[in-house]
N, C-alpha and C positions, 0 to 999 in steps of 0.2 A: 369583638366587634370589628368589622372590616371597613368602617367608614370614619371619616374625620369630621368632627363637629367644631373645628377651630373657628371657622367663619361665624357660626352661630354663637359661639361663646363671646367672640369680639363684638358681635352685634348686640347681644344682651347687655354687655358692659357699657357699650356706647349709648344704648337706649336708656339704661338707668342713670348714666352720667347726665344725659339731657334732662331727665326728670329731676335730678338733683340740682342742676343749674336753674331749672324753673323754680324750685323751692327756694334757692338762694335769692333769686330775684324777688320772689314773693316776700321773703323775710326782710329784705332790704326795703321794699316799698312799705311794709307794715311798720318797720322801725322808724322810718322818716315821717310817716303821715297818720299816725293813730294816736288816740288818747292813751295816756300812760297805763290805765288799767287793762286795756286791750293788748297793749304791746307785749306785756309779759307772757300771756297765754299764747298769742300768735307767734312770737319769736321762739318760744319753746317748741311750739308745733312745727315751725319751719326748720329749726335746727334738728329736732328729733326725726323729722321726715327725711331730711337730707342724709343724716346718718343711717337711717333705716334703709333707704334705697341703696346706699353704699354696701351695707351688709347683704341686702338681697342680691346685688350684683356679684359679690364674692361667693355667696351661696350658690347662685345659678352657675357661675363659672365652675365651681367644685363639682356640682351635680352633673353638669354636662361632661366634664372631664372624666368623672367616674363612669358615666354611661359609655363614653367613648372607649375607655380602657377595660371595660368589662370583658372577661374572656368568653362569656356566654351572650349570644344575641338576645336583645330585649325588645322584641316586637310589641309586646304588651305595653311597654312604656310609651309608645306613640300616642295612645289615647290620653294619658296623663299630660303629655306635652301639649297636645291639642287643647286640653282644658285650660292649661296655663296661657296658651295663645289666645283663647276665647276670652278669658278673664282680663288680659291686658288690652285686648281690642275693645271690650266694653268700657274699661277705664278711659281709653282714648276717645271713644264716642262721647262719653260724659264730659270730658275736658274740651272736646270740640264745641259742644253746646255752650259751655261757660266761656270759652275763648271767643266765640262768635259774639256773645253779649258784650264782653269787654272791648272787643275790636269795634263793634258798633258804637259803643259809648265813647271810645277814643275819637271816632270820626264825627259823631254828632255833637259832642260837648266842647265847649271852649277849652283850649289847652291850659292845664293847671300845673304845669311844671314837668311832671313825668309819671305820676301815680297810675293813671289809666293806661298809658303806654307800657309801663313796666308790668302791670297786671296782665295785659293782653299778651305780651311777650313771654311772660312766665308760664302762663297756661299753654301757650303755643309750644314752648320747649317740652312741657310735660306731655302734651298731646303727641308730638312727634316721637318722643322717647318711648311712650307706651306702645305706639304703633310699630316702632322698630323692634321692641322686645317681643311683641306679638308675632311679627313676621319671623323673627329668629326662632322662637319656640315652634312655630308651625313648620319651618324649614327643617328643624332638628327632628320633629316627629316624622316627616317624610323621609329623611335620611335613615332613620332607624327602621321605619316600615319597609324600606327597600332591601334591608339586610335579610337574607334568607334564614328562616328558622333552622335550628339544628345546632348542636354543640360544636364549638371550635376546639374543644378539649376531648381527648380520648375518654371513653366511658369509664375506664378504670381510675382516672384521675378525678372524677367528680365525687363529691361527698354524697354517700347514700342518705336518703331521706328517712 
């Protein structure tokens, strides 16, 4: 491969970090303002989601690094990366709707300490995180698509099928 995906890898990690920060805020809000029966499930959900997005960030980093270091151009991979971009964009759109409702609630309701503001901020972090990840995957697909097809290795070094 003749292109660098370093910027895209960094953007994916930063995006998933923002999503994880949003989950940490959500978990904190639940921990402080829920009934005990709900706390356990929601706290486990928050911790597992935070850890899950950290694993996804590491996996995306490794995957993009592998694509970047592949000795053979992978123009067909651009469609897969665009599907990942679309999936993350759809997650961002869903979170934008939820965040709008929480932000509206934070403005319309009397101030209750911090629950509504933390919820709006948490969903906002997740929204921007998924948006950043989506842009990074789309950018990576464009970078891969721009690499000309054809092997970068001599024919005799390729493994026969």
